[in-house]
N, C-alpha and C positions, 0 to 999 in steps of 0.2 A: 486607495487601494483597500482600505478596511470596508467602505460602502460597498466595493463590487464583491468583496468576498461575502460580506453579509447578504448581498443580494442574491448572489450563486447559491448558498445555503439555503436561503429561503425557498428561492425556484426549485431546488432539490428536495426540499422538505415536502413542499405543495406537490411535486411530481411523485414522490413516493406514497403521500396521503391518497393521491386520484388514485395510483395503480392498486394501492390496498383496497379502496372502496370499490373499484371497477371488479378486483378479483373476488371480492367478498359474495357477489351478486350470484345468485343461482340461476343462472342464465336458462337453463332448460325450464325450469318450473316459471320462471317469468314470462318466457316466450308461450309456453302452454296456457298460463293465466291471461295472457293478453288475447290470445286465439280464443281461449273459451268464452272470454267476456264479449269479444266482436261477434262470434257466432251466437251466443245466447240472446244478446241484443237484437241482431238481425231477425232471427228467428222470432223472438217474443214481438217486437215492434211491428215487423210486416205480417206476421201472422194475425196479430190483433185487427190491424187494418184490413186484411183479407177477408176476415170473419165479417166484419163490419159491412164490406163491400158486398160480399154474398147476401146478408140480410137485405141489403137494397135492391138487390137484382132480383132476389126471390120475391120482395114486395111490391116492386114497381112493373115488372114485366111478366112474372109468372102468377102475380096476384094470390100469393100464399099469404092466408091469414093466420097470426098467432092463435093457437089454442086457449082458451078460457080455462082460469083456474091452474091446476099443477099437471095438467096433461103433458106427457113427454113427447114433443114435437121436434121438428128441425130447430126452432128458434131456442127451445131449451136446451139442446144438445150444444148449440153454438155459445150460449151462455156459459155452459158448464166448460165449455174448451178454453173460455177467455179467462176463466177462473184458474183453470191450470197453467195457463200461460204465466199469469201473476205469480202463482207458486213456483214455477220453475224459475223465473226471474229472481224471486227473493232466495230462493234455495240454492242455487248455483253461484249467487255473488258470494254468500257464506262460504260454500265449499271451495271456490277459488282461493278465498283469503287463507282457510285452513291450509290448502295444499301448498300455497305460497310461503306460508309462515313455515310449515315443515321443511321446505327447500332451504329457507334462510338456517335454520338450526341444524342443519347436517351439512351444510357446505363446509369443508375443512378451513377456508380462510375465516368464517366466523367463528369456529373453535379456536384457532390460534388468536382471534381478536379478544375473546374473553378468557384466553388463559386455559387453566386447567379446568377442562370439561369432561364430566365422566359420561360414558355411554351407560344408561341405565335400561332395566328390561321395559321399564314403562315406555321408554322412547322407541323401543324397537317394536312392541306391541302396538304404539301408535302408528308407526310406518306401516305395519302390516295389516292395521284396520283401514287405515286410509287406502292403502293398495286395493283391500277387497271392496271398499266402497267405489274406487276408481272404475274397477272393471264392472261393477254392478251399474254403473251410471253410464259406462260405456255400451252394455246392453241396451238401457234404457234409450240412449240416443239413438242407438240403432233403429229401435222400435219407432221413435217418433220420426225418424228420417223416412222409414217405410211407409208409416202413414200419411206423411205431409205429401209423399208422391202421388197418392190418390186425388187430391182436389186438383195437382198440377195436371195429371193425366186427364181429368175430367174437362178442366177448363180449357187446356191444349184442343180437345176436340171441338168444344164450342168455339174457340176462336178459330179453328181450322174451317169449319163451317161458314163462319161470318166470311172469311178471306177468300173463300172459293164459292161463294153464292153467285157470281157472275159466270161462273162456268157450267152451273148446274144445268142437266138437260131441262128445257121447255117441258111444262107438264109433270115433272117430279116435284114433290112436295115433301121435303124432309122434316121431321118432327124431333123436337127434344121433350122427352116424357121424365118428369121427374119420379115416377114411379120405377123408373129403371135403376135411378140411383138412391132410391132409398130415403128420397127426401120428404114424401108424403106416403100415406098410405095407399093400399091398393083401391080402396073403394073411390079415392079423389082422383080427378083426371086434371092433371096440369101439365097442358101441352103448349109448346111454342113451336110453330112451323117456319119453315124457311120464307113462305109466300105471304105471312102476316105481317102486318105493320108493326106491331110490337118486337117482332124479330128483327126488322131493319131498324128501328130505332136503339135496340139494344145493342147491335153491330156498331152503329155509328156513334154511340155515347162512349165517353172514356170510362165509364165504370167497369165494363167487361175487361178493357185491356189492361187498365189499372190493377185490377183485382187478381187477374192472371199473372201479371208480372210481380206483384206482391208475394204471391203463392212460391212463385220461382225463387225469390229473395230469401223466403222463409226455409225452402228447401236447401238453399244454399249455406244458410245459416246452421241449419242442423247439421250439414255435412261437416261444416267447420268445427262445430262441438264434437262430432266423432273424431275427428282428428286431433283435437285437443286432448281429450281423454286417453286417446292412444300416447299420446305425447306424454301426459301425466302418468301413464302406467309405467312407461320406459323410465322416465325420471324418479318414480318411487321404486321401481326395482334396482335401480343403480343406487338409489339412497340405502336400500334394505341391504344390498350386498356390502356397501361402504360400512354400515353400522355393525354387520356381523362381524366382518373383518377387523374393524376398529375395536370391538368388544373383546375379540381373541387376542388382538394385541394389549389391550388395556390388562387382561388377565396374566399375559404373559410378563408385561412388566410389573405387575404385583407380585407375582411368583418370584420372579429375579430379584426385584430389591429385597424381598423378604428373604432371600437365600444369602444376598450379600449383607443383609443386616445380621443374620446369625454367623455367617464366617466372622465378619467384624467381631461379634461377641465372644466367638471362641478364640481368635487372636489376642484381643484384648485381656480374655481370663488367662491364657497361657503367659502372655507377658508379664501379668501379675504373680503368677506362680513364680515364674523364673526370678522375678525381681525379690520376691519374698525368699526364695531359696536362698539367694545369693547373700542377703542381708543376715 
């Protein structure tokens, strides 16, 4: 009988502990962090490989040669974009951790767990600063999404030409000129026409199809990062409102306790005076 009671109490204690742990999690910030990491990982990984595939296509089929020295050409721009991707991956990993930690410390269940927790002006300023950063990075990811849509549009046109080469009217020779995309200078002529052998090889290879779909995945990752930043903004705005109300409640409790202490002191003083007068 006693063993059954001990088991039931142990199960009840484990259940309460699990409920407390689950309730202490900042689910909004946690979901936004997971979505942010997924979006950044998808954008950085697929974007990096898509840029590498673009270099291969330019060198193998368009015969674009890297300029000597420190000349700013398409390959140098691609290298710069790769370094930007490295920076985005590292920066938003740290930013996601900061937002998640902020979510933990502004959750009501965590405050109950640690007992008496004072809402300070520093905490409110930190939340406001993170909210400003989240809005700024939201605009940054909007720009990244718009920028990523450009290569998707370009590769979609090339991919559509490859898919529709069989229905092109005989005698029609459609050409891809890199000067139209700004990949080479106006003085250079780098054309690839539909009736050329290299165009057929490019369409039959996996490089074009893979690079196109990698850019599409990178665009999807950037969109996921935008949604994650919006989610973070909503969570931070809710946390800011909560901290503001908690700060007001804290001031009210301090004033109330101070007044109660003053009343207690007054009553104790009067009681002593009555006692002295009686004696």
